Every structure is written in C-alpha cells, then in structure tokens.
ROPA-167151 format. One record per residue (C-alpha): residue number from 1; z, y, x. Coordinates in nm, 4 decimals. Layout:
N
SITE  resi        c3        c2        c1
SITE   NUM         Z         Y         X
...
END
This chain:
251
SITE  resi        c3        c2        c1
SITE     1    1.5906    0.9491   -1.3935
SITE     2    1.4381    0.6064   -1.4144
SITE     3    1.6475    0.3317   -1.4826
SITE     4    1.5577    0.0028   -1.2909
SITE     5    1.5981   -0.3163   -1.4536
SITE     6    1.5442   -0.6278   -1.3135
SITE     7    1.3609   -0.9450   -1.4430
SITE     8    1.2414   -1.2604   -1.3015
SITE     9    0.9210   -1.4030   -1.4916
SITE    10    0.6823   -1.6702   -1.4746
SITE    11    0.3136   -1.5383   -1.5112
SITE    12   -0.0155   -1.7221   -1.4551
SITE    13   -0.2505   -1.4325   -1.4381
SITE    14   -0.1531   -1.3282   -1.0815
SITE    15   -0.4567   -1.3138   -0.8921
SITE    16   -0.7396   -0.9930   -1.0069
SITE    17   -1.0574   -1.0022   -0.8317
SITE    18   -1.1050   -0.6399   -0.7022
SITE    19   -1.3990   -0.4911   -0.7839
SITE    20   -1.3695   -0.1441   -0.7310
SITE    21   -1.4958    0.0263   -0.4195
SITE    22   -1.2152    0.1488   -0.2213
SITE    23   -1.2598    0.2433    0.1061
SITE    24   -0.9914    0.0374    0.2377
SITE    25   -1.1459   -0.2611    0.1186
SITE    26   -1.5126   -0.2227    0.1817
SITE    27   -1.3961   -0.3210    0.5472
SITE    28   -1.3230   -0.6516    0.4286
SITE    29   -1.6374   -0.6717    0.1667
SITE    30   -1.8744   -0.5774    0.4566
SITE    31   -1.7421   -0.9051    0.6134
SITE    32   -1.7853   -1.1028    0.2885
SITE    33   -1.4641   -1.1560    0.1998
SITE    34   -1.3769   -1.1334   -0.1691
SITE    35   -1.0516   -0.9437   -0.2344
SITE    36   -0.7893   -1.0499   -0.4561
SITE    37   -0.4980   -0.8256   -0.5871
SITE    38   -0.1764   -1.0360   -0.5790
SITE    39    0.1056   -0.9790   -0.8080
SITE    40    0.3846   -1.0748   -0.5956
SITE    41    0.5918   -0.8319   -0.8281
SITE    42    0.5595   -0.5175   -1.0404
SITE    43    0.6982   -0.1667   -1.0186
SITE    44    0.8973   -0.0212   -0.7184
SITE    45    1.2106    0.1721   -0.7331
SITE    46    1.0734    0.4310   -0.4698
SITE    47    0.8593    0.5983   -0.7878
SITE    48    0.6458    0.8182   -0.6108
SITE    49    0.5743    1.0924   -0.8352
SITE    50    0.2171    1.1264   -0.8112
SITE    51    0.1532    0.7119   -0.7877
SITE    52   -0.1247    0.5575   -0.9704
SITE    53    0.1203    0.3065   -1.0889
SITE    54    0.2618    0.5728   -1.3338
SITE    55   -0.0677    0.5145   -1.4885
SITE    56   -0.0479    0.1311   -1.5377
SITE    57    0.2860    0.0889   -1.6067
SITE    58    0.3269    0.3895   -1.8726
SITE    59    0.6852    0.4190   -1.7470
SITE    60    0.7948    0.0563   -1.7872
SITE    61    1.1539    0.0758   -1.5891
SITE    62    1.1370   -0.2752   -1.5232
SITE    63    1.0997   -0.4412   -1.1783
SITE    64    0.9778   -0.7930   -1.2456
SITE    65    0.9627   -1.0586   -0.9908
SITE    66    0.7217   -1.3539   -1.0724
SITE    67    0.9310   -1.6825   -1.0202
SITE    68    0.6510   -1.8993   -0.9705
SITE    69    0.4082   -1.6997   -0.7257
SITE    70    0.4128   -1.9425   -0.4372
SITE    71    0.3296   -2.2338   -0.6884
SITE    72    0.0248   -2.0240   -0.8299
SITE    73   -0.0659   -1.9165   -0.4880
SITE    74   -0.0833   -2.2757   -0.3624
SITE    75   -0.3059   -2.3630   -0.6936
SITE    76   -0.5410   -2.0626   -0.6408
SITE    77   -0.5798   -2.1109   -0.2547
SITE    78   -0.6730   -2.4970   -0.3096
SITE    79   -0.9127   -2.4036   -0.5775
SITE    80   -1.0740   -2.1183   -0.3352
SITE    81   -1.0098   -2.2917   -0.0142
SITE    82   -1.4016   -2.2761    0.1059
SITE    83   -1.4122   -1.8805    0.0402
SITE    84   -1.3290   -1.6266    0.2445
SITE    85   -1.0428   -1.4238    0.1110
SITE    86   -0.8398   -1.1240    0.1306
SITE    87   -0.5311   -1.1449   -0.0479
SITE    88   -0.3855   -0.7857   -0.1258
SITE    89   -0.0443   -0.7865   -0.1588
SITE    90    0.0282   -0.3947   -0.2381
SITE    91   -0.1812   -0.2990   -0.5272
SITE    92    0.0806   -0.3346   -0.7872
SITE    93    0.4165   -0.2685   -0.5638
SITE    94    0.5727   -0.2182   -0.2188
SITE    95    0.5343   -0.5342   -0.0591
SITE    96    0.8609   -0.5276    0.1367
SITE    97    1.0487   -0.3579   -0.1321
SITE    98    1.2498   -0.6766   -0.2297
SITE    99    1.0990   -0.9076    0.0715
SITE   100    1.4774   -0.9210    0.1825
SITE   101    1.5209   -1.1671   -0.1069
SITE   102    1.2103   -1.3415   -0.1321
SITE   103    1.0844   -1.4099    0.1762
SITE   104    0.7283   -1.4031    0.0161
SITE   105    0.5717   -1.2385    0.3570
SITE   106    0.6629   -1.5683    0.5482
SITE   107    0.5231   -1.7362    0.2959
SITE   108    0.1657   -1.5708    0.3004
SITE   109    0.2068   -1.5830    0.6834
SITE   110    0.2087   -1.9416    0.6866
SITE   111   -0.0408   -1.9651    0.4217
SITE   112   -0.2865   -1.7907    0.6623
SITE   113   -0.1789   -2.0216    0.9694
SITE   114   -0.2698   -2.3270    0.7436
SITE   115   -0.6396   -2.1603    0.5811
SITE   116   -0.7893   -1.9556    0.8778
SITE   117   -1.0418   -1.8428    0.5908
SITE   118   -0.7822   -1.6022    0.4502
SITE   119   -0.6713   -1.2855    0.5325
SITE   120   -0.3407   -1.0960    0.4025
SITE   121   -0.3150   -0.7127    0.3963
SITE   122    0.0365   -0.6348    0.2939
SITE   123    0.1537   -0.2625    0.2420
SITE   124    0.4942   -0.0888    0.2257
SITE   125    0.6014    0.3024    0.2790
SITE   126    0.8933    0.1441    0.4552
SITE   127    0.9916    0.1456    0.8104
SITE   128    1.2424   -0.0801    1.0019
SITE   129    1.1147   -0.3730    0.8465
SITE   130    1.2901   -0.7105    0.8653
SITE   131    1.0017   -0.9283    0.9934
SITE   132    1.0668   -1.2503    0.9815
SITE   133    0.7379   -1.3835    1.1540
SITE   134    0.5153   -1.3491    1.4794
SITE   135    0.2543   -1.1467    1.5171
SITE   136   -0.0402   -1.2892    1.3416
SITE   137   -0.3825   -1.1129    1.3483
SITE   138   -0.4830   -1.2509    1.0111
SITE   139   -0.1825   -1.0911    0.8426
SITE   140   -0.2320   -0.7105    0.8502
SITE   141    0.0547   -0.4799    0.8182
SITE   142   -0.0486   -0.1374    0.5651
SITE   143    0.1575    0.1345    0.6033
SITE   144    0.1161    0.4544    0.3992
SITE   145    0.1891    0.7623    0.5445
SITE   146    0.1722    1.0412    0.2878
SITE   147    0.2001    1.4106    0.3255
SITE   148    0.2527    1.5465   -0.0020
SITE   149    0.5621    1.7126   -0.1490
SITE   150    0.6286    1.4476   -0.4296
SITE   151    0.6629    1.2063   -0.1691
SITE   152    1.0063    1.0544   -0.0897
SITE   153    0.9335    1.0530    0.2588
SITE   154    0.7092    1.3557    0.2952
SITE   155    0.9264    1.5566    0.5704
SITE   156    0.7916    1.5702    0.8828
SITE   157    1.0557    1.4488    1.0994
SITE   158    1.0194    1.1248    0.8679
SITE   159    0.6505    1.0669    0.9064
SITE   160    0.6554    1.1135    1.2944
SITE   161    0.9451    0.8541    1.2849
SITE   162    0.7710    0.6190    1.0916
SITE   163    0.4448    0.6588    1.3192
SITE   164    0.6822    0.5767    1.6367
SITE   165    0.7746    0.2739    1.4253
SITE   166    0.4010    0.1830    1.3928
SITE   167    0.3251    0.2409    1.7656
SITE   168    0.6470   -0.0044    1.8358
SITE   169    0.4968   -0.2657    1.6232
SITE   170    0.1368   -0.2842    1.7591
SITE   171    0.3107   -0.2748    2.1345
SITE   172    0.5133   -0.6417    1.9768
SITE   173    0.1334   -0.7772    1.8879
SITE   174    0.1376   -0.6910    1.5292
SITE   175   -0.1846   -0.6287    1.3493
SITE   176   -0.1492   -0.2859    1.1385
SITE   177   -0.3607   -0.0488    0.9196
SITE   178   -0.2511    0.2971    0.8628
SITE   179   -0.3384    0.4358    0.5343
SITE   180   -0.2764    0.8529    0.5372
SITE   181   -0.2513    0.8334    0.1520
SITE   182   -0.2692    1.0704   -0.0053
SITE   183   -0.3180    1.3887    0.2050
SITE   184   -0.2531    1.7299    0.0376
SITE   185   -0.2825    1.9724    0.3378
SITE   186   -0.3871    1.9863    0.7054
SITE   187   -0.0440    2.1661    0.7892
SITE   188    0.1322    1.8925    0.9785
SITE   189   -0.1852    1.7462    1.1388
SITE   190   -0.0922    1.8275    1.4741
SITE   191   -0.0413    1.7245    1.8262
SITE   192    0.2935    1.5711    1.7269
SITE   193    0.0800    1.3384    1.5629
SITE   194   -0.1947    1.2574    1.7306
SITE   195    0.0065    1.2115    2.0826
SITE   196    0.1706    0.9190    1.8908
SITE   197   -0.1492    0.7452    1.7678
SITE   198   -0.2987    0.7614    2.1302
SITE   199   -0.0011    0.5861    2.2546
SITE   200   -0.0253    0.3167    2.0119
SITE   201   -0.1909   -0.0364    2.1017
SITE   202   -0.5371    0.0595    1.9501
SITE   203   -0.6670   -0.3040    1.9753
SITE   204   -0.3936   -0.3627    1.7397
SITE   205   -0.5013   -0.1403    1.4610
SITE   206   -0.7196   -0.3185    1.2186
SITE   207   -0.8462    0.0036    1.0802
SITE   208   -0.7173    0.3975    0.9577
SITE   209   -0.8419    0.5247    0.5987
SITE   210   -0.8007    0.8516    0.4618
SITE   211   -0.7236    0.9093    0.1186
SITE   212   -0.7053    1.2739   -0.0804
SITE   213   -0.5309    1.3238   -0.3923
SITE   214   -0.7110    1.3284   -0.7343
SITE   215   -0.6006    1.2054   -1.0574
SITE   216   -0.6971    1.2129   -1.4380
SITE   217   -0.5547    1.4686   -1.6939
SITE   218   -0.3717    1.2111   -1.8201
SITE   219   -0.2051    1.1314   -1.4974
SITE   220   -0.1517    1.4735   -1.4176
SITE   221    0.0410    1.5038   -1.7506
SITE   222    0.2354    1.2409   -1.6335
SITE   223    0.3516    1.3784   -1.3269
SITE   224    0.4207    1.6926   -1.4924
SITE   225    0.6942    1.4584   -1.6936
SITE   226    0.8317    1.3349   -1.3612
SITE   227    0.9454    1.6307   -1.2003
SITE   228    0.9012    2.0425   -1.1575
SITE   229    0.5214    2.0630   -1.0585
SITE   230    0.5351    2.4380   -1.0728
SITE   231    0.7091    2.4285   -0.7434
SITE   232    0.3974    2.2464   -0.5606
SITE   233    0.1174    2.4619   -0.4220
SITE   234   -0.1726    2.2471   -0.4751
SITE   235   -0.5208    2.3767   -0.5451
SITE   236   -0.7057    2.1559   -0.7517
SITE   237   -1.0109    2.2030   -0.9563
SITE   238   -1.1693    1.9842   -1.2501
SITE   239   -1.4818    1.7728   -1.1088
SITE   240   -1.6086    1.4874   -1.3116
SITE   241   -1.3168    1.4632   -1.5428
SITE   242   -1.0809    1.4299   -1.2339
SITE   243   -0.8737    1.6707   -1.0697
SITE   244   -0.9664    1.6895   -0.7250
SITE   245   -0.7976    1.8660   -0.4518
SITE   246   -1.0010    2.1843   -0.3235
SITE   247   -0.8966    2.0926    0.0416
SITE   248   -1.0621    1.7463    0.0454
SITE   249   -1.3882    1.8337    0.2199
SITE   250   -1.1980    1.9870    0.4977
SITE   251   -0.9126    1.6894    0.5132
END
C-alpha cells in the first residue's frame, strides 16, 4: 500500500504551457486560448492504478500543497492579462481532493470574474462536491467517468450515481464537462447511461470527451506492480511503442 505524507511547499514553476494535442484541449485551442496546466498541488490519494501520474511521480508518496499558489497565480495573470488563457487545474492532481482545506476553487472562480479573458477547467473523480461559488460559465467543472476494473469508482451503480449528480448540477446552472476516461469496454454503455445524459441540461454541458486506455511499456510495468493485473481481462496490442486497447476503434 501507498503511504500518504502531506507537505506544504513553496514553488515557482507552477504554470506549464500545454503543447500536447489532447482532444479535450483542442476545444479551447481552436478558440485561440493558450492552455496552461496549473500545479495547485501534486499527487492524489485515490491512486487509480492505471493513472499516468504514476509515470510522472514514480511512486513518490507525498501529497504536496503549494502554499504560494495564490500569490504566483496573481503575478502570472497580471503578466498575461491581455492573453486568452485556459487554466487547467487537473493535470497533476484531483482538483477537489483537498479543496475543503484550501478553498482554491473559490479563488480561481473569483479570478474569472475579475479577468474575463480567463477560463478555468477543473477536474475530479469525486461527487457530491462542496461547491462554494455560484454557477459561472467561465469555470468548467470537469468530471472523469471511468469504466475499468483498476478504477476506484468503476462499479455501475457508482457511475450512475455520479451521472445523476452531474445531471443535478446542470439543472442548477453549473457549466460541466464529462470525460469518459478511460473506456475499456462497452458493456455498461446501455440505456441506463444515456437516459440520464438525455435528461441533463445540455446547454450547460461544455463538452464531452472519450478517451481509450493506452500506455507505454514502462507504465504497464508500473501498473503490474500496483495490483494483480492477471485478474483484469483486457485485450491489448502493441502499436507504435504503446499498448492499445483492441476495442478502441469500436468504442
């Protein structure tokens, strides 16, 4: 098991321009937004066993909160205040994991009210969040809905509960993105899923995205150390140095 240690740090390299062509970011880049990944904190105690963060943190057990994030953010925004920017809060952690302690989502929400050229996209695997700000079209709540056996929230009743929660948020007026990420099979994609989605206020869905699991040989070795992957019945083939789900085109 992973032991979680908690650290508060000061750091200066908290904004990293995203130059990767992820589908979920193409939406913003086509609107001439520059995407910056923001390190609000590092690591996550959910520790989903397929997560690419395992590749970047190399099993570092600590959860680090950056105590100077507000100060560094205000300096960064002032230096780029004429630029259309998306500040992506979820590349390095689950946005809401420690929000009850830090209130950083309130800080970033207020930032969009002061600087209309800024969009925020958060992301979380959690549900029943404590939201301390009113609906704001420039603050997009991103939800990761993962269907695979290495995810902590993979059981169907948990996924349907999360979709019902997202549906409720859209009725309240919050702007939401839904990331079906990663999809391993289509076995649960039935009327139960789509009936809930059809009942959402689709004018409040900023975007959907679909991501199919693929990973490097190195990350597969990491995954194999995290749990008993022999019990996971996936079909993969090696394509261009990566293992790719053979169901991907169908999905």
